[in-house]
VMD Tcl script that builds the backbone (N, CA, C; Angstrom):
set m [mol new atoms 249]
animate dup $m
set s [atomselect $m all]
$s set {name element resname resid chain x y z} {
  {N N MET 1 A -8.563 -42.703 -106.899}
  {CA C MET 1 A -9.642 -43.181 -107.426}
  {C C MET 1 A -10.914 -43.233 -107.161}
  {N N THR 2 A -11.612 -42.930 -108.635}
  {CA C THR 2 A -13.206 -42.658 -108.400}
  {C C THR 2 A -13.531 -44.253 -108.115}
  {N N LYS 3 A -14.740 -44.236 -107.456}
  {CA C LYS 3 A -15.431 -45.446 -106.974}
  {C C LYS 3 A -16.635 -45.445 -108.129}
  {N N LEU 4 A -16.547 -46.714 -108.588}
  {CA C LEU 4 A -17.809 -47.069 -109.872}
  {C C LEU 4 A -19.156 -47.001 -108.753}
  {N N LEU 5 A -20.454 -46.671 -109.411}
  {CA C LEU 5 A -21.465 -46.998 -108.599}
  {C C LEU 5 A -21.969 -48.678 -108.898}
  {N N LEU 6 A -22.632 -48.984 -108.005}
  {CA C LEU 6 A -22.985 -50.188 -107.760}
  {C C LEU 6 A -23.501 -50.497 -108.850}
  {N N GLY 7 A -23.200 -51.891 -109.263}
  {CA C GLY 7 A -23.649 -52.317 -110.423}
  {C C GLY 7 A -23.047 -52.178 -111.813}
  {N N MET 8 A -22.112 -50.779 -111.704}
  {CA C MET 8 A -21.504 -50.598 -112.986}
  {C C MET 8 A -20.396 -50.980 -113.369}
  {N N LEU 9 A -19.970 -51.651 -114.533}
  {CA C LEU 9 A -18.916 -52.522 -114.908}
  {C C LEU 9 A -17.807 -51.650 -115.639}
  {N N PRO 10 A -16.679 -51.574 -115.308}
  {CA C PRO 10 A -16.072 -50.774 -116.098}
  {C C PRO 10 A -15.453 -51.506 -117.095}
  {N N ARG 11 A -15.484 -50.610 -118.371}
  {CA C ARG 11 A -14.860 -51.000 -119.710}
  {C C ARG 11 A -13.657 -51.478 -119.638}
  {N N GLY 12 A -13.103 -50.821 -119.113}
  {CA C GLY 12 A -11.389 -51.561 -119.583}
  {C C GLY 12 A -10.709 -52.109 -118.155}
  {N N LEU 13 A -10.629 -53.379 -118.072}
  {CA C LEU 13 A -10.460 -54.526 -117.213}
  {C C LEU 13 A -9.295 -54.790 -116.700}
  {N N THR 14 A -8.546 -54.445 -115.861}
  {CA C THR 14 A -7.289 -55.141 -115.559}
  {C C THR 14 A -7.607 -56.835 -115.915}
  {N N ARG 15 A -6.022 -57.507 -115.892}
  {CA C ARG 15 A -5.783 -59.006 -116.389}
  {C C ARG 15 A -6.264 -59.670 -115.407}
  {N N GLU 16 A -6.568 -59.323 -114.222}
  {CA C GLU 16 A -7.261 -60.108 -113.035}
  {C C GLU 16 A -8.785 -60.128 -112.988}
  {N N GLN 17 A -9.401 -58.708 -113.510}
  {CA C GLN 17 A -10.817 -58.708 -113.571}
  {C C GLN 17 A -11.206 -59.115 -115.183}
  {N N ALA 18 A -10.803 -59.265 -116.061}
  {CA C ALA 18 A -10.525 -59.887 -117.246}
  {C C ALA 18 A -10.857 -61.436 -117.068}
  {N N ALA 19 A -9.685 -62.076 -116.557}
  {CA C ALA 19 A -9.752 -63.416 -116.120}
  {C C ALA 19 A -10.914 -64.086 -115.337}
  {N N ALA 20 A -11.486 -63.014 -114.218}
  {CA C ALA 20 A -12.646 -63.295 -113.300}
  {C C ALA 20 A -14.021 -63.121 -114.706}
  {N N TYR 21 A -13.982 -61.717 -115.196}
  {CA C TYR 21 A -14.874 -61.494 -115.552}
  {C C TYR 21 A -15.239 -63.065 -117.058}
  {N N CYS 22 A -14.498 -63.711 -117.147}
  {CA C CYS 22 A -14.315 -64.802 -118.692}
  {C C CYS 22 A -14.980 -65.981 -117.684}
  {N N GLY 23 A -14.458 -65.915 -116.593}
  {CA C GLY 23 A -14.674 -67.458 -115.721}
  {C C GLY 23 A -13.434 -68.061 -115.417}
  {N N CYS 24 A -12.428 -67.636 -115.985}
  {CA C CYS 24 A -11.395 -68.187 -115.805}
  {C C CYS 24 A -10.739 -68.360 -114.144}
  {N N GLU 25 A -10.359 -69.211 -113.967}
  {CA C GLU 25 A -10.333 -69.944 -112.533}
  {C C GLU 25 A -8.602 -68.714 -111.905}
  {N N THR 26 A -7.615 -68.684 -112.860}
  {CA C THR 26 A -6.597 -68.242 -112.599}
  {C C THR 26 A -6.266 -67.293 -113.655}
  {N N VAL 27 A -5.392 -66.194 -113.538}
  {CA C VAL 27 A -5.061 -65.856 -114.315}
  {C C VAL 27 A -3.919 -66.149 -115.562}
  {N N GLU 28 A -3.311 -67.327 -115.498}
  {CA C GLU 28 A -2.740 -68.020 -116.008}
  {C C GLU 28 A -3.580 -68.849 -117.157}
  {N N ALA 29 A -4.899 -69.298 -116.638}
  {CA C ALA 29 A -5.712 -69.857 -117.229}
  {C C ALA 29 A -6.444 -68.743 -118.681}
  {N N PHE 30 A -6.257 -67.296 -118.529}
  {CA C PHE 30 A -6.846 -66.278 -119.274}
  {C C PHE 30 A -5.629 -65.877 -120.015}
  {N N ASP 31 A -4.410 -66.105 -119.667}
  {CA C ASP 31 A -3.402 -65.655 -120.398}
  {C C ASP 31 A -3.193 -66.961 -121.787}
  {N N ALA 32 A -3.705 -68.163 -121.345}
  {CA C ALA 32 A -3.901 -69.088 -122.407}
  {C C ALA 32 A -4.732 -68.860 -123.486}
  {N N TRP 33 A -5.998 -68.369 -122.621}
  {CA C TRP 33 A -6.883 -67.785 -123.764}
  {C C TRP 33 A -6.844 -66.997 -124.935}
  {N N VAL 34 A -5.795 -65.833 -123.948}
  {CA C VAL 34 A -5.094 -64.798 -124.935}
  {C C VAL 34 A -4.653 -65.535 -125.899}
  {N N ARG 35 A -3.388 -66.087 -125.917}
  {CA C ARG 35 A -2.351 -67.181 -126.479}
  {C C ARG 35 A -3.395 -68.018 -127.423}
  {N N ARG 36 A -4.053 -68.492 -126.790}
  {CA C ARG 36 A -4.958 -69.076 -128.099}
  {C C ARG 36 A -6.117 -68.468 -129.067}
  {N N LYS 37 A -5.943 -66.999 -129.092}
  {CA C LYS 37 A -7.169 -66.151 -129.438}
  {C C LYS 37 A -8.079 -66.448 -129.294}
  {N N ILE 38 A -8.490 -67.051 -128.313}
  {CA C ILE 38 A -10.022 -66.850 -127.944}
  {C C ILE 38 A -10.286 -65.450 -126.985}
  {N N VAL 39 A -9.709 -65.068 -126.706}
  {CA C VAL 39 A -9.788 -63.545 -126.506}
  {C C VAL 39 A -9.050 -62.559 -126.883}
  {N N PRO 40 A -9.049 -61.269 -126.953}
  {CA C PRO 40 A -8.108 -60.418 -127.504}
  {C C PRO 40 A -6.974 -60.136 -126.736}
  {N N PRO 41 A -5.870 -59.581 -126.811}
  {CA C PRO 41 A -4.900 -59.158 -125.598}
  {C C PRO 41 A -5.592 -57.767 -125.483}
  {N N ALA 42 A -4.592 -57.289 -124.484}
  {CA C ALA 42 A -4.968 -55.775 -124.181}
  {C C ALA 42 A -4.745 -55.150 -124.908}
  {N N MET 43 A -5.747 -53.674 -124.753}
  {CA C MET 43 A -5.776 -52.739 -125.482}
  {C C MET 43 A -4.552 -52.196 -125.746}
  {N N PRO 44 A -3.874 -51.712 -126.976}
  {CA C PRO 44 A -2.615 -51.336 -127.521}
  {C C PRO 44 A -2.374 -49.959 -126.452}
  {N N GLY 45 A -1.425 -50.152 -126.050}
  {CA C GLY 45 A -0.117 -49.367 -125.087}
  {C C GLY 45 A -1.001 -49.235 -123.625}
  {N N THR 46 A -1.540 -50.330 -123.568}
  {CA C THR 46 A -2.433 -50.188 -121.892}
  {C C THR 46 A -2.101 -52.045 -121.392}
  {N N CYS 47 A -2.190 -51.712 -120.143}
  {CA C CYS 47 A -2.527 -53.253 -119.303}
  {C C CYS 47 A -3.975 -53.667 -119.041}
  {N N ARG 48 A -4.718 -52.960 -119.801}
  {CA C ARG 48 A -6.564 -53.295 -119.685}
  {C C ARG 48 A -7.211 -54.011 -120.733}
  {N N TRP 49 A -8.251 -54.547 -120.715}
  {CA C TRP 49 A -8.745 -55.238 -121.312}
  {C C TRP 49 A -10.163 -54.976 -121.950}
  {N N ASP 50 A -10.373 -54.888 -122.886}
  {CA C ASP 50 A -12.064 -53.854 -123.500}
  {C C ASP 50 A -12.714 -54.920 -123.197}
  {N N ARG 51 A -13.875 -54.515 -122.116}
  {CA C ARG 51 A -15.108 -55.839 -122.261}
  {C C ARG 51 A -15.790 -55.918 -123.164}
  {N N LYS 52 A -15.886 -54.850 -123.994}
  {CA C LYS 52 A -16.679 -55.106 -125.409}
  {C C LYS 52 A -16.164 -56.045 -126.287}
  {N N ALA 53 A -14.596 -55.924 -126.384}
  {CA C ALA 53 A -14.080 -56.688 -127.177}
  {C C ALA 53 A -13.996 -58.303 -126.839}
  {N N ILE 54 A -13.722 -58.638 -125.529}
  {CA C ILE 54 A -13.918 -60.154 -124.648}
  {C C ILE 54 A -15.208 -60.416 -125.018}
  {N N ASP 55 A -16.365 -59.318 -124.792}
  {CA C ASP 55 A -17.902 -59.970 -124.924}
  {C C ASP 55 A -17.870 -60.419 -126.611}
  {N N ARG 56 A -16.948 -59.863 -127.418}
  {CA C ARG 56 A -17.948 -59.842 -129.052}
  {C C ARG 56 A -16.879 -61.206 -129.364}
  {N N ALA 57 A -15.525 -61.300 -128.812}
  {CA C ALA 57 A -15.207 -62.282 -129.104}
  {C C ALA 57 A -15.749 -63.537 -128.415}
  {N N LEU 58 A -16.155 -63.706 -127.486}
  {CA C LEU 58 A -16.875 -64.982 -126.840}
  {C C LEU 58 A -18.158 -65.083 -127.488}
  {N N ASP 59 A -18.907 -63.993 -127.968}
  {CA C ASP 59 A -20.057 -64.039 -128.646}
  {C C ASP 59 A -20.014 -64.968 -130.318}
  {N N ARG 60 A -18.889 -64.634 -130.612}
  {CA C ARG 60 A -18.423 -65.241 -132.061}
  {C C ARG 60 A -18.089 -66.525 -131.714}
  {N N LEU 61 A -17.385 -66.973 -130.724}
  {CA C LEU 61 A -16.806 -68.157 -130.580}
  {C C LEU 61 A -18.323 -69.394 -129.945}
  {N N SER 62 A -19.004 -68.676 -129.509}
  {CA C SER 62 A -20.085 -69.554 -129.203}
  {C C SER 62 A -21.394 -69.693 -130.241}
  {N N GLY 63 A -21.159 -68.807 -131.394}
  {CA C GLY 63 A -22.270 -69.001 -132.289}
  {C C GLY 63 A -23.172 -67.901 -132.162}
  {N N LEU 64 A -23.308 -67.252 -131.187}
  {CA C LEU 64 A -23.987 -65.792 -131.005}
  {C C LEU 64 A -24.212 -64.898 -132.031}
  {N N LEU 65 A -22.749 -64.896 -132.216}
  {CA C LEU 65 A -22.754 -63.355 -133.509}
  {C C LEU 65 A -21.889 -64.255 -134.681}
  {N N ALA 66 A -22.550 -64.356 -135.551}
  {CA C ALA 66 A -22.249 -65.022 -136.626}
  {C C ALA 66 A -21.218 -64.401 -137.344}
  {N N PRO 67 A -20.008 -64.812 -137.942}
  {CA C PRO 67 A -18.609 -64.216 -138.733}
  {C C PRO 67 A -19.124 -63.034 -139.521}
  {N N GLU 68 A -19.890 -63.239 -140.431}
  {CA C GLU 68 A -20.527 -62.636 -141.607}
  {C C GLU 68 A -21.078 -61.422 -141.081}
  {N N ALA 69 A -22.155 -61.259 -139.609}
  {CA C ALA 69 A -22.714 -60.515 -138.802}
  {C C ALA 69 A -21.877 -59.636 -138.309}
  {N N ALA 70 A -20.314 -59.987 -138.006}
  {CA C ALA 70 A -19.831 -59.481 -136.803}
  {C C ALA 70 A -18.659 -58.515 -137.762}
  {N N GLY 71 A -18.534 -58.263 -139.435}
  {CA C GLY 71 A -17.947 -57.564 -139.517}
  {C C GLY 71 A -16.584 -58.113 -139.962}
  {N N GLN 72 A -15.591 -57.348 -139.574}
  {CA C GLN 72 A -14.101 -57.858 -139.759}
  {C C GLN 72 A -13.866 -58.390 -138.505}
  {N N SER 73 A -12.632 -59.704 -138.719}
  {CA C SER 73 A -12.393 -60.338 -137.507}
  {C C SER 73 A -11.260 -59.517 -136.651}
  {N N PHE 74 A -11.216 -59.920 -135.511}
  {CA C PHE 74 A -10.248 -59.137 -134.380}
  {C C PHE 74 A -9.160 -58.850 -135.378}
  {N N GLU 75 A -8.125 -59.820 -135.683}
  {CA C GLU 75 A -7.250 -59.766 -136.373}
  {C C GLU 75 A -6.935 -58.694 -137.371}
  {N N GLU 76 A -7.963 -58.482 -138.114}
  {CA C GLU 76 A -8.046 -57.565 -139.204}
  {C C GLU 76 A -8.598 -56.457 -138.620}
  {N N TRP 77 A -8.841 -56.008 -137.623}
  {CA C TRP 77 A -9.152 -54.943 -136.888}
  {C C TRP 77 A -7.830 -54.479 -136.619}
  {N N ALA 78 A -7.146 -55.300 -135.664}
  {CA C ALA 78 A -5.855 -55.023 -135.155}
  {C C ALA 78 A -4.916 -54.501 -136.032}
  {N N ALA 79 A -4.995 -55.087 -137.161}
  {CA C ALA 79 A -3.909 -54.899 -138.230}
  {C C ALA 79 A -4.413 -53.275 -138.527}
  {N N GLN 80 A -5.131 -53.176 -138.930}
  {CA C GLN 80 A -5.332 -51.691 -139.559}
  {C C GLN 80 A -5.235 -50.485 -138.404}
  {N N HIS 81 A -5.129 -51.047 -136.977}
  {CA C HIS 81 A -5.179 -50.185 -135.717}
  {C C HIS 81 A -3.888 -50.123 -135.288}
  {N N ALA 82 A -2.598 -50.964 -136.188}
  {CA C ALA 82 A -1.504 -51.241 -135.096}
  {C C ALA 82 A -0.700 -49.712 -135.248}
  {N N ASP 83 A 0.202 -49.787 -134.513}
  {CA C ASP 83 A 1.136 -48.882 -134.541}
  {C C ASP 83 A 1.913 -48.870 -135.826}
}
mol reanalyze $m
mol bondsrecalc $m
mol representation Tube
mol addrep $m
């Protein structure tokens, strides 16, 4: 596996990395966030979470990104990109 440069964050995060990135103390807590739609699920066909999608979801939730400025919701995007 290729090593990342110091300070370089991967875009596709494992479940454990995504949990830590979100500040969840356990992966079970992160799973609860996914179930509650606080953060999106893993990218379709993978076991990886998109770091930018997590950022966007948390920005919207915290009020940093107004819904109208965000464009479509994650659910709308997911419906358009479903298999």
